[in-house]
Structures are given as structure tokens and as C-alpha cells.
KOLRO-364999 format. One record per residue (C-alpha): x, y, z; residue in three letters; residue number from 1. Coordinates in steps of 0.5 Angstrom, whole numbers, plus 500, padded with zeros to 3 digits. Example, Ala and Ser with C-alpha at 12.3 -4.5 7.8 and 13.67 -1.06 7.14 Angstrom:
<nodes>
+-----+-----+-----+------+------+
|   u |   v |   w | resn | resi |
+-----+-----+-----+------+------+
| 525 | 491 | 516 |  ALA |    1 |
| 527 | 498 | 514 |  SER |    2 |
+-----+-----+-----+------+------+
</nodes>
This chain:
<nodes>
+-----+-----+-----+------+------+
|   u |   v |   w | resn | resi |
+-----+-----+-----+------+------+
| 527 | 721 | 788 |  MET |    1 |
| 522 | 725 | 791 |  VAL |    2 |
| 517 | 722 | 787 |  GLY |    3 |
| 519 | 716 | 789 |  ALA |    4 |
| 518 | 718 | 796 |  LEU |    5 |
| 511 | 722 | 796 |  ILE |    6 |
| 505 | 720 | 799 |  VAL |    7 |
| 506 | 716 | 805 |  LEU |    8 |
| 501 | 715 | 811 |  ALA |    9 |
| 503 | 719 | 817 |  LEU |   10 |
| 504 | 715 | 822 |  ALA |   11 |
| 511 | 749 | 847 |  VAL |   12 |
| 513 | 761 | 851 |  ALA |   13 |
| 516 | 761 | 858 |  PRO |   14 |
| 520 | 755 | 860 |  PRO |   15 |
| 516 | 750 | 866 |  GLY |   16 |
| 517 | 744 | 870 |  THR |   17 |
| 517 | 737 | 867 |  ALA |   18 |
| 513 | 732 | 871 |  SER |   19 |
| 513 | 724 | 871 |  THR |   20 |
| 506 | 723 | 869 |  ALA |   21 |
| 502 | 718 | 873 |  THR |   22 |
| 499 | 711 | 869 |  PRO |   23 |
| 492 | 714 | 869 |  SER |   24 |
| 494 | 721 | 866 |  SER |   25 |
| 498 | 717 | 860 |  GLN |   26 |
| 491 | 713 | 859 |  ASP |   27 |
| 486 | 719 | 859 |  LYS |   28 |
| 485 | 724 | 854 |  GLY |   29 |
| 485 | 725 | 847 |  THR |   30 |
| 491 | 724 | 843 |  ARG |   31 |
| 492 | 731 | 839 |  VAL |   32 |
| 498 | 734 | 834 |  SER |   33 |
| 501 | 740 | 839 |  ALA |   34 |
| 507 | 741 | 834 |  TRP |   35 |
| 508 | 739 | 827 |  SER |   36 |
| 513 | 742 | 821 |  PRO |   37 |
| 512 | 740 | 814 |  SER |   38 |
| 518 | 736 | 812 |  MET |   39 |
| 522 | 737 | 805 |  THR |   40 |
| 528 | 734 | 802 |  THR |   41 |
| 535 | 737 | 800 |  GLY |   42 |
| 537 | 738 | 808 |  GLY |   43 |
| 545 | 738 | 810 |  PRO |   44 |
| 548 | 731 | 812 |  SER |   45 |
| 550 | 730 | 819 |  PHE |   46 |
| 556 | 725 | 822 |  GLU |   47 |
| 557 | 723 | 829 |  ASN |   48 |
| 553 | 730 | 832 |  GLN |   49 |
| 547 | 732 | 836 |  THR |   50 |
| 542 | 736 | 834 |  ILE |   51 |
| 538 | 740 | 839 |  ARG |   52 |
| 532 | 743 | 837 |  MET |   53 |
| 526 | 747 | 840 |  VAL |   54 |
| 519 | 745 | 840 |  VAL |   55 |
| 514 | 750 | 842 |  HIS |   56 |
| 507 | 746 | 844 |  SER |   57 |
| 501 | 749 | 842 |  SER |   58 |
| 497 | 745 | 848 |  VAL |   59 |
| 497 | 742 | 854 |  ALA |   60 |
| 498 | 735 | 855 |  GLY |   61 |
| 502 | 729 | 858 |  SER |   62 |
| 504 | 722 | 854 |  GLY |   63 |
| 508 | 726 | 849 |  ALA |   64 |
| 510 | 722 | 843 |  ARG |   65 |
| 515 | 725 | 837 |  ILE |   66 |
| 515 | 723 | 830 |  THR |   67 |
| 522 | 722 | 826 |  LEU |   68 |
| 521 | 723 | 819 |  SER |   69 |
| 526 | 720 | 814 |  ASN |   70 |
| 521 | 721 | 808 |  ARG |   71 |
| 525 | 725 | 804 |  TYR |   72 |
| 532 | 722 | 805 |  SER |   73 |
| 535 | 717 | 800 |  PRO |   74 |
| 538 | 712 | 805 |  GLU |   75 |
| 536 | 709 | 812 |  PRO |   76 |
| 537 | 714 | 818 |  LEU |   77 |
| 541 | 711 | 824 |  ASP |   78 |
| 539 | 714 | 830 |  VAL |   79 |
| 543 | 713 | 836 |  GLY |   80 |
| 539 | 716 | 842 |  ALA |   81 |
| 534 | 722 | 843 |  VAL |   82 |
| 532 | 726 | 849 |  ASP |   83 |
| 527 | 731 | 851 |  VAL |   84 |
| 528 | 736 | 856 |  ALA |   85 |
| 524 | 743 | 858 |  VAL |   86 |
| 528 | 748 | 856 |  GLN |   87 |
| 531 | 753 | 861 |  ALA |   88 |
| 534 | 758 | 856 |  SER |   89 |
| 537 | 757 | 849 |  GLY |   90 |
| 540 | 750 | 848 |  GLY |   91 |
| 540 | 749 | 855 |  ALA |   92 |
| 536 | 744 | 859 |  ALA |   93 |
| 532 | 746 | 866 |  LYS |   94 |
| 536 | 741 | 871 |  PRO |   95 |
| 532 | 735 | 872 |  GLY |   96 |
| 527 | 735 | 866 |  THR |   97 |
| 531 | 730 | 861 |  SER |   98 |
| 527 | 724 | 859 |  ARG |   99 |
| 529 | 719 | 855 |  ARG |  100 |
| 525 | 717 | 848 |  ILE |  101 |
| 525 | 710 | 846 |  THR |  102 |
| 522 | 707 | 840 |  PHE |  103 |
| 519 | 700 | 841 |  GLY |  104 |
| 522 | 700 | 848 |  GLY |  105 |
| 529 | 701 | 844 |  ALA |  106 |
| 534 | 707 | 845 |  ARG |  107 |
| 536 | 706 | 838 |  GLN |  108 |
| 532 | 706 | 832 |  VAL |  109 |
| 534 | 705 | 824 |  VAL |  110 |
| 528 | 709 | 820 |  ILE |  111 |
| 528 | 706 | 813 |  ALA |  112 |
| 529 | 711 | 807 |  ALA |  113 |
| 522 | 714 | 805 |  GLY |  114 |
| 519 | 712 | 813 |  ASP |  115 |
| 518 | 715 | 819 |  GLU |  116 |
| 518 | 713 | 827 |  ALA |  117 |
| 513 | 715 | 832 |  VAL |  118 |
| 516 | 714 | 839 |  SER |  119 |
| 514 | 711 | 845 |  ASP |  120 |
| 510 | 716 | 850 |  ALA |  121 |
| 514 | 720 | 855 |  VAL |  122 |
| 512 | 720 | 862 |  PRO |  123 |
| 512 | 728 | 861 |  ILE |  124 |
| 507 | 733 | 862 |  SER |  125 |
| 507 | 739 | 857 |  VAL |  126 |
| 504 | 746 | 858 |  GLU |  127 |
| 501 | 750 | 852 |  ALA |  128 |
| 506 | 755 | 850 |  GLY |  129 |
| 512 | 751 | 853 |  GLN |  130 |
| 518 | 750 | 850 |  ASN |  131 |
| 521 | 743 | 850 |  LEU |  132 |
| 528 | 741 | 847 |  LEU |  133 |
| 529 | 735 | 843 |  ILE |  134 |
| 536 | 732 | 842 |  SER |  135 |
| 537 | 727 | 836 |  LEU |  136 |
| 544 | 724 | 836 |  TYR |  137 |
| 546 | 721 | 829 |  VAL |  138 |
| 552 | 716 | 830 |  PRO |  139 |
| 554 | 715 | 823 |  GLY |  140 |
| 554 | 719 | 816 |  THR |  141 |
| 546 | 721 | 814 |  THR |  142 |
| 547 | 723 | 807 |  GLY |  143 |
| 542 | 728 | 805 |  MET |  144 |
| 537 | 730 | 811 |  SER |  145 |
| 529 | 731 | 811 |  THR |  146 |
| 528 | 737 | 814 |  TRP |  147 |
| 524 | 744 | 815 |  HIS |  148 |
| 529 | 749 | 812 |  SER |  149 |
| 525 | 756 | 815 |  ASP |  150 |
| 524 | 754 | 823 |  ALA |  151 |
| 524 | 761 | 825 |  PHE |  152 |
| 527 | 758 | 831 |  ASP |  153 |
| 534 | 756 | 834 |  THR |  154 |
| 537 | 749 | 833 |  THR |  155 |
| 544 | 747 | 836 |  SER |  156 |
| 549 | 742 | 834 |  ILE |  157 |
| 554 | 739 | 837 |  ALA |  158 |
| 560 | 733 | 836 |  SER |  159 |
| 558 | 727 | 839 |  GLY |  160 |
| 553 | 724 | 843 |  ASP |  161 |
| 550 | 730 | 848 |  HIS |  162 |
| 543 | 728 | 848 |  THR |  163 |
| 543 | 728 | 856 |  GLY |  164 |
| 547 | 734 | 857 |  ASP |  165 |
| 543 | 740 | 861 |  GLU |  166 |
| 548 | 745 | 859 |  SER |  167 |
| 549 | 748 | 852 |  SER |  168 |
| 556 | 748 | 852 |  ALA |  169 |
| 558 | 743 | 847 |  ALA |  170 |
| 553 | 746 | 842 |  PHE |  171 |
| 558 | 750 | 838 |  ALA |  172 |
| 554 | 750 | 832 |  THR |  173 |
| 547 | 754 | 831 |  ILE |  174 |
| 542 | 754 | 825 |  THR |  175 |
| 535 | 756 | 824 |  THR |  176 |
| 532 | 749 | 821 |  SER |  177 |
| 529 | 743 | 824 |  TRP |  178 |
| 532 | 736 | 822 |  TYR |  179 |
| 528 | 729 | 822 |  TYR |  180 |
| 524 | 732 | 827 |  LEU |  181 |
| 517 | 732 | 824 |  ALA |  182 |
| 512 | 732 | 830 |  GLY |  183 |
| 510 | 732 | 838 |  LEU |  184 |
| 503 | 729 | 840 |  ASP |  185 |
| 500 | 729 | 847 |  VAL |  186 |
| 494 | 726 | 851 |  LEU |  187 |
| 490 | 733 | 852 |  SER |  188 |
| 485 | 732 | 858 |  SER |  189 |
| 481 | 738 | 854 |  THR |  190 |
| 482 | 739 | 847 |  ALA |  191 |
| 478 | 735 | 843 |  LYS |  192 |
| 482 | 736 | 836 |  GLY |  193 |
| 487 | 740 | 832 |  ALA |  194 |
| 487 | 745 | 827 |  VAL |  195 |
| 492 | 745 | 821 |  VAL |  196 |
| 494 | 752 | 819 |  ALA |  197 |
| 496 | 749 | 811 |  PHE |  198 |
| 500 | 754 | 807 |  GLY |  199 |
| 506 | 757 | 804 |  ASP |  200 |
| 511 | 762 | 807 |  SER |  201 |
| 506 | 767 | 810 |  ILE |  202 |
| 504 | 761 | 814 |  THR |  203 |
| 511 | 758 | 815 |  ASP |  204 |
| 512 | 765 | 819 |  GLY |  205 |
| 517 | 768 | 813 |  TYR |  206 |
| 519 | 775 | 816 |  HIS |  207 |
| 517 | 773 | 823 |  SER |  208 |
| 522 | 774 | 829 |  SER |  209 |
| 526 | 768 | 830 |  THR |  210 |
| 524 | 765 | 837 |  GLY |  211 |
| 518 | 769 | 838 |  THR |  212 |
| 513 | 765 | 836 |  TYR |  213 |
| 510 | 770 | 832 |  THR |  214 |
| 507 | 767 | 826 |  ARG |  215 |
| 499 | 767 | 825 |  TRP |  216 |
| 498 | 760 | 827 |  PRO |  217 |
| 502 | 762 | 834 |  ASP |  218 |
| 498 | 767 | 835 |  PHE |  219 |
| 491 | 763 | 834 |  LEU |  220 |
| 494 | 758 | 838 |  GLY |  221 |
| 495 | 763 | 844 |  ARG |  222 |
| 487 | 766 | 842 |  ARG |  223 |
| 485 | 759 | 843 |  LEU |  224 |
| 488 | 757 | 849 |  ALA |  225 |
| 486 | 764 | 853 |  THR |  226 |
| 479 | 763 | 851 |  GLU |  227 |
| 474 | 762 | 857 |  PRO |  228 |
| 474 | 755 | 859 |  GLY |  229 |
| 479 | 750 | 858 |  PRO |  230 |
| 483 | 749 | 851 |  GLN |  231 |
| 479 | 745 | 846 |  LYS |  232 |
| 484 | 745 | 840 |  LEU |  233 |
| 491 | 745 | 839 |  SER |  234 |
| 494 | 748 | 833 |  VAL |  235 |
| 499 | 746 | 828 |  VAL |  236 |
| 503 | 750 | 823 |  ASP |  237 |
| 504 | 746 | 816 |  ALA |  238 |
| 507 | 752 | 812 |  GLY |  239 |
| 513 | 751 | 807 |  ILE |  240 |
| 516 | 757 | 805 |  GLY |  241 |
| 515 | 757 | 797 |  GLY |  242 |
| 510 | 752 | 797 |  ASN |  243 |
| 505 | 751 | 791 |  ARG |  244 |
| 498 | 748 | 791 |  VAL |  245 |
| 498 | 745 | 784 |  LEU |  246 |
| 506 | 743 | 782 |  THR |  247 |
| 512 | 742 | 786 |  ASP |  248 |
| 517 | 747 | 786 |  VAL |  249 |
| 524 | 747 | 783 |  PRO |  250 |
| 527 | 748 | 789 |  ASN |  251 |
| 527 | 742 | 793 |  LEU |  252 |
| 527 | 745 | 800 |  TRP |  253 |
| 520 | 748 | 798 |  GLN |  254 |
| 516 | 742 | 798 |  GLY |  255 |
| 512 | 738 | 794 |  ILE |  256 |
| 505 | 741 | 791 |  SER |  257 |
| 499 | 741 | 796 |  ALA |  258 |
| 496 | 736 | 792 |  LEU |  259 |
| 501 | 731 | 794 |  LYS |  260 |
| 503 | 733 | 801 |  ARG |  261 |
| 496 | 735 | 804 |  PHE |  262 |
| 494 | 728 | 805 |  ARG |  263 |
| 500 | 727 | 810 |  HIS |  264 |
| 501 | 734 | 812 |  ASP |  265 |
| 494 | 736 | 814 |  ALA |  266 |
| 490 | 730 | 814 |  LEU |  267 |
| 495 | 725 | 817 |  GLY |  268 |
| 495 | 729 | 824 |  GLN |  269 |
| 493 | 726 | 830 |  PRO |  270 |
| 486 | 729 | 832 |  GLY |  271 |
| 485 | 733 | 826 |  VAL |  272 |
| 479 | 736 | 826 |  LYS |  273 |
| 479 | 743 | 822 |  ASP |  274 |
| 484 | 745 | 816 |  VAL |  275 |
| 485 | 753 | 815 |  ILE |  276 |
| 487 | 752 | 807 |  LEU |  277 |
| 491 | 759 | 806 |  PHE |  278 |
| 496 | 757 | 799 |  GLU |  279 |
| 496 | 759 | 792 |  GLY |  280 |
| 500 | 766 | 791 |  ILE |  281 |
| 506 | 762 | 789 |  ASN |  282 |
| 502 | 759 | 784 |  ASP |  283 |
| 499 | 765 | 781 |  ILE |  284 |
| 506 | 769 | 782 |  GLY |  285 |
| 510 | 764 | 778 |  ASN |  286 |
| 504 | 763 | 773 |  ASN |  287 |
| 505 | 756 | 775 |  ALA |  288 |
| 499 | 752 | 772 |  GLY |  289 |
| 498 | 745 | 771 |  PRO |  290 |
| 503 | 741 | 766 |  ASP |  291 |
| 508 | 747 | 765 |  GLY |  292 |
| 502 | 751 | 762 |  GLY |  293 |
| 500 | 758 | 764 |  PRO |  294 |
| 495 | 758 | 770 |  LEU |  295 |
| 488 | 760 | 770 |  THR |  296 |
| 483 | 762 | 776 |  ALA |  297 |
| 480 | 755 | 775 |  GLN |  298 |
| 486 | 751 | 775 |  ASP |  299 |
| 487 | 754 | 783 |  LEU |  300 |
| 479 | 753 | 784 |  ILE |  301 |
| 480 | 745 | 781 |  ASN |  302 |
| 486 | 744 | 786 |  GLY |  303 |
| 482 | 747 | 792 |  TYR |  304 |
| 476 | 743 | 790 |  ARG |  305 |
| 480 | 737 | 790 |  THR |  306 |
| 483 | 738 | 797 |  LEU |  307 |
| 476 | 740 | 800 |  ILE |  308 |
| 474 | 733 | 797 |  ASP |  309 |
| 480 | 729 | 800 |  GLU |  310 |
| 479 | 733 | 807 |  ALA |  311 |
| 471 | 731 | 807 |  HIS |  312 |
| 472 | 724 | 806 |  ALA |  313 |
| 476 | 724 | 812 |  ALA |  314 |
| 471 | 728 | 816 |  ARG |  315 |
| 475 | 734 | 817 |  VAL |  316 |
| 473 | 741 | 816 |  ARG |  317 |
| 476 | 745 | 811 |  VAL |  318 |
| 476 | 753 | 812 |  VAL |  319 |
| 478 | 757 | 806 |  GLY |  320 |
| 482 | 764 | 807 |  ALA |  321 |
| 482 | 769 | 802 |  THR |  322 |
| 489 | 771 | 798 |  LEU |  323 |
| 492 | 777 | 801 |  MET |  324 |
| 495 | 782 | 796 |  PRO |  325 |
| 502 | 783 | 794 |  ASP |  326 |
| 502 | 790 | 789 |  LYS |  327 |
| 510 | 792 | 789 |  GLY |  328 |
| 512 | 785 | 790 |  ASN |  329 |
| 515 | 782 | 784 |  GLY |  330 |
| 509 | 777 | 784 |  TYR |  331 |
| 504 | 782 | 782 |  TYR |  332 |
| 502 | 784 | 775 |  THR |  333 |
| 495 | 786 | 772 |  PRO |  334 |
| 494 | 779 | 770 |  THR |  335 |
| 496 | 775 | 777 |  ALA |  336 |
| 492 | 781 | 780 |  GLU |  337 |
| 486 | 779 | 776 |  ALA |  338 |
| 487 | 771 | 778 |  ILE |  339 |
| 488 | 773 | 785 |  ARG |  340 |
| 481 | 777 | 785 |  GLN |  341 |
| 477 | 772 | 781 |  ASN |  342 |
| 480 | 766 | 786 |  VAL |  343 |
| 478 | 770 | 792 |  ASN |  344 |
| 471 | 771 | 789 |  ASP |  345 |
| 470 | 764 | 789 |  TRP |  346 |
| 473 | 763 | 796 |  ILE |  347 |
| 468 | 768 | 798 |  ARG |  348 |
| 462 | 765 | 795 |  THR |  349 |
| 462 | 758 | 792 |  SER |  350 |
| 460 | 755 | 799 |  ASP |  351 |
| 465 | 750 | 797 |  ALA |  352 |
| 469 | 751 | 804 |  PHE |  353 |
| 466 | 750 | 811 |  ASP |  354 |
| 467 | 757 | 812 |  GLY |  355 |
| 472 | 763 | 810 |  VAL |  356 |
| 477 | 767 | 813 |  ILE |  357 |
| 478 | 774 | 809 |  ASP |  358 |
| 485 | 775 | 810 |  PHE |  359 |
| 485 | 779 | 804 |  ASP |  360 |
| 480 | 784 | 807 |  GLN |  361 |
| 483 | 785 | 814 |  ALA |  362 |
| 490 | 786 | 811 |  MET |  363 |
| 490 | 790 | 805 |  ARG |  364 |
| 491 | 797 | 805 |  ASP |  365 |
| 485 | 801 | 805 |  PRO |  366 |
| 488 | 807 | 800 |  ALA |  367 |
| 490 | 801 | 795 |  ASP |  368 |
| 486 | 795 | 796 |  PRO |  369 |
| 492 | 791 | 791 |  SER |  370 |
| 497 | 792 | 796 |  ALA |  371 |
| 498 | 790 | 803 |  LEU |  372 |
| 497 | 795 | 809 |  ASN |  373 |
| 503 | 799 | 810 |  PRO |  374 |
| 503 | 798 | 818 |  ALA |  375 |
| 503 | 790 | 817 |  TYR |  376 |
| 508 | 790 | 811 |  ASP |  377 |
| 515 | 787 | 813 |  SER |  378 |
| 518 | 791 | 807 |  GLY |  379 |
| 517 | 786 | 801 |  ASP |  380 |
| 510 | 787 | 800 |  HIS |  381 |
| 507 | 780 | 801 |  ILE |  382 |
| 509 | 778 | 808 |  HIS |  383 |
| 507 | 781 | 814 |  PRO |  384 |
| 511 | 783 | 820 |  ASN |  385 |
| 509 | 781 | 827 |  ASP |  386 |
| 504 | 786 | 827 |  ALA |  387 |
| 501 | 783 | 821 |  GLY |  388 |
| 501 | 776 | 823 |  MET |  389 |
| 497 | 778 | 830 |  GLU |  390 |
| 492 | 782 | 825 |  ALA |  391 |
| 491 | 775 | 821 |  MET |  392 |
| 490 | 771 | 827 |  SER |  393 |
| 485 | 777 | 830 |  GLN |  394 |
| 481 | 776 | 823 |  ALA |  395 |
| 479 | 769 | 824 |  ILE |  396 |
| 473 | 768 | 828 |  ASP |  397 |
| 474 | 762 | 832 |  LEU |  398 |
| 466 | 760 | 832 |  ARG |  399 |
| 469 | 757 | 825 |  LEU |  400 |
| 473 | 752 | 828 |  LEU |  401 |
| 470 | 745 | 832 |  HIS |  402 |
| 469 | 746 | 839 |  HIS |  403 |
+-----+-----+-----+------+------+
</nodes>
């Protein structure tokens, strides 16, 4: 089922106030992706329920649109209603900020299996770092959902249609995943493009604190937003826990390979200018070479070259990031470490990338370079804690990115 659905074209900290945009503000600016988790298959089924999800925008803009994805579901998705509002706290909306979202002028939309739907522009203004609530009502039984399992944010679920509720009282069930909601894009008067952070669980934010936006791409977004002058770039987090460069993961919710999803999840983002490619440790740790064979450093390098070529064909720059140490984790073996070192040497010296971020150097233990710095270790010796996530963002030379 997944193979049949694979490559299709793709087509927010403190709460603030929503404001009705003027027609002129809707027409001016560059449309950029402000938030867009990568989706996978294997999510739960819903029936006559409203799903309220938090969207944390990385950039200010107006004329917001959302993307609903049914790419990895085996049957059509009937959407009864969708609303957007500014988050007050938790699942509660700030009074007076709720807006209806339409698709081709209609409140209801049916999205075919394997397809996506982009909404009409909504007359709402969004600030960088602002949280919106997207409430999605599904009247029927959905079957297996297209989702992003590890949101590290809070989703609220209610029985019946509660899309327009300002209160969260009806939302009795809490989860930490996103369902069907695959993107928010805005018209920005300052940003000229988007940076896509493409990777695995470290980019996805595994072990970062829920609802605090302390993934390294979140920190990067705040750095870009607080630079002198107007914000020039948004940041999109296209990480999936467990994801690999070369092969699909047996756990369906950990996604198809980077080779299969890169064109959609990275190059398909509105306004994409740069991709930070930081993936490969799951290939190494699982010794997952192509065609079921053992992995070599050259296999991974070949995969990177394919992704770089795809990006350059789309006139998108690719910044390569070195793979971080993992001694003490179950992935670590002398053979795996040798592959990691060889791959990192190639990333640093090949000039294949348009720039290099040396996460390995920034995050390793000075006393044992094969291990994470204990100050940055979440405890599993592979995923950084919140301080480590911030250190990763600080290791990025912002001059590497388009301005």
C-alpha cells in the first residue's frame, strides 16, 4: 500500500491576536512554508470526531493556508469542517480569533487516497513564534490515518463537531501526534524563502520537552527571527523518527526512505531555498544497505549525491551536516563508527554540498570524541537534551543560508 502512494507532488511561542487581513496584504509578499511536519502511514482511525492540533509558525505572514494530507491512507478522507484560531492556552482558543477554512470555497472536502488538499487563503495574520489551533472535523470513519507520530506537542480530540469551540471543555482525549495536517504556509512581507531541516529523530525533536519548541530547527527559527533587520527565512522541520536515507523502515510510522520522500517533503515546500540534510545514523546503526545487504560508507555517500542532484535540479541549495557520535547507544559498534567517520570525512571534504555544518564537532565529548558531550546527552547517548538542541542550532553559521 505504501509503495503505491509514495511520490506525489506537494501541493507559531506566546499567543497573540488574529486580525483580518486587508485585500492588499493578501496579495503582497512571498509565499513560504511556515510549518510542515513530514507525514507517514499507520495512524489511528477516527469516527465523528474533532481533532484540534497546535501549529507553531516559524515566520510572520498573512493569508495563511493549510495542507491536509491523505497521502498514506488507503481510502478517501471526508472532511466536514476545519477552523483556525489563535491559541490562548492548551486546547482553548483566544476569543474572537476563530476563522473558517475553506477548500475551493466549500467547508467540506473529500480528499482521495494518496492525495492532498491545499486550503483557500484565510484572512488571518500570524506572528513568528505564534501558536495557532487547527480544528479538523471528520464526520465518518476514516480508517488508517496519515499522521506524524512524534509531534512533541499536544493534540486534543472531541466527539462530534467542535471545530468552532473557543473552549477546550469538549476535548477530553489528549495525544502527542498530528493527524492529516501537513502544512501551514503564509504570505510573508520579509521572508524570501524557507529552510527545510531534513532528517530523523534528532531533527524531529526526540527527547525534547513537549510543547516547548526546543527542537534544533525551532532554535534555528528563533535565531533567524531575531537577527538584525526583518526575518529573511522561515524554517520547516521535516524530521521523522527512525527515518533512513536509503531504505524504508519496517515500522511504517517511521517513514519511507529519504530517497523516496525528499522531493515531496523537502523540495515541495512553498518557497524552499535551502535544505539542511542531516540523516544517516539510522542506516548505519541498523547496518541497512541497499537491497538488504550490509551498509558501506559509499552506499550512504551515493544516497547523499542523489539527493544533492535532485535539489540542484530544483535550484535548491543543500547544506550537509555531519553525523553525531553515539557511543554507549545500541547502535554503536567499531564497524558502525568507522562508517560514520568515513561519511563525515566525505561531508567535510568532498565539496559536494553547498555548505557544511559540523554537528559532530560541536556535540562530541572532548574527552571521548566517539560519544556525545554529557552536557548535551538526553540519557540514551544519541539524542540531545534541550541544551544540546540549542547547541546544535548555535553551531550553524547563518551565512550558509540564503538571505
